[in-house]
N, C-alpha and C positions, 0 to 999 in steps of 0.2 A: 546444511541443517539450519532450521529456523525455530525460534521459540515464539509462541503466542501465549500471552499471559494476561490475567485480569485480577484485580484486587477489589474487594469491597470492605471498607472500614466505616463503622458507624461512629462518627466523630462528635455527634451531638445527639442528645436524646429527644430533640424537638419533634422529629418526624415520627419516632416510635410513640411518643405521647399523643400526637395528633391521630395516628392510626388506632391506638387503643381507645381514645375518646370516641372515635367514629365507629367502633365495634368491628374494625377490619382485621384485627389480629386473632389468630387461633387461640382459644382459651386454654387448650392443653399444650400449646407450644410445639405441636407436631405438624409438619407440612404434609398435606395429602392432596397434592395438586391434580392428580388424575383419578381420584377416588370419589365415589358418590358421597362419602362421609366427610368430604372436605368442609372445614368450618372456619376458614380464615387464612390470613397471610402470616408467614413466619419470616422475621428479619434475622439475618445472621451476618457474621463477618467471616472472611476467608479469602483464599486465593486459589487460583488454578493455573497450571502451566501445561501446555500441549507442546510436545516436541514434534516438529515436522521434518521429515527427511525422506529421501528417495527410498522407494520400496526395496530396491536391491541393496542399499546400504543398511536398512533396518534388518533385512533378512541375514545379511552377512554378519551383522553385529549381534544377532540373536535377540533382537528387541521383540517385545510383545506387541504385535500390530493390532490395534483396536479398530482402525478405520482407514479407508483409502479415499483420497480426493482424486477423482477422475474427471477429466474434461470439465473444468470449472467454467461457469458462465461468466465470471469476472476474474480477470487476471490483473493483479496489482504488482507493478514493477517499481522498485525504488533504486534509482541510479543504476540501471541495468548495464550501462556501457562505461561506467566510471573508470575501470582499470583494464580496459581492453585495447589491444593493438588495432590498427585500422582494418585489417582483414577479418579479424574475429568480430569486430563491431559491425561490419557490413553483413557478415553471415547471420549474426543475431538479429539485425534489422530485418532481413528477409524472413526469418522465422517468426518474428513478432508480427510482421505484416500478414503472413499466412494465418497465424492464430487470430488476428483481429478481424478476419472475415467472418468468423463464426462465434465471436464472443466480445464482450466489452473489455478493453484493455485500458487501464489507468496507469500512466507512467509519471513518476516524479523524477525530474532530472534537471541538471544544470547544463547538460550538453544538448543544445537545441536540435542538432541533427537527428537525435533519437526520436523527436516528435514532429519532425518536419511534415510528415504525411498524415498526421492525426486529423480526425474529423473536426475536433474542437480542442483548442489550446487555451488554458487559463494561466495567465501570468500572475504570480503571487509576489508581492513586495511588502516587506514588513508585516507579514501575516494577513494582508488584504489582497483580494483579486483586483488588479489594476487594469487589466486588459483581457479580452477574450475574443477568439475568432479562429480562423484558419491561418496557417503559416503565411499564405499569400496576403491575406487581409492585414495581418499584424505587421508584416514588413512594409506594406504601403503606408501604414499610419505613422511611421517614424516615431513610435513611442519607445518604451523600455525594451520590448521584445526586439524591435528592429535594431536598436543600439547593441544589444547583446549578440544578435545574429551577425551583424557586421564585424564585431570584435572577434567572434569565434571563427568566422570565415577567414579573416585576415590572419589569425593565429595558425590556421590549418595551412594557408598558403606559405607562410614564413617557415613553418616547421621543417620542410625538406631542405630549404636553403641553409638553415642553421646546422642541420646534420651534415650537409655537404661541406660547410666551412670548417667543421671540427675534424673531418677526415683528412 
């Protein structure tokens, strides 16, 4: 399940005052966005939350299904492989690669193997994009991406040895 939410708070009257002076606000305070009688903008505060879950789960739980997201043009993945074993990670990588053939896939991750085959990689450090390119280009540049890649490759190579030593 995922939650998508938004909040609008009017923390200062300045914008409302400017809109009123410019004659942009509806004089009767009613929003009529798709009406021929629309006569201005209405500002308001509020919040909204959308609950996203698999259709089968929603039906099982008796939820009121208001809309379906089918075959999205953009797929946003946030740390998709963060808690997976190697076999599951490999299977997910195949699925993502298949989906990426027909849509835009944006992946936010710390595990660089998850984006190794991406068309474009943007490396973010301290909130700034510090490098961008393909995996091959970024490894050749010897910047932050290359350093992280080498560290993660070494960790993967050491992991089986550590498990063998514990046994």
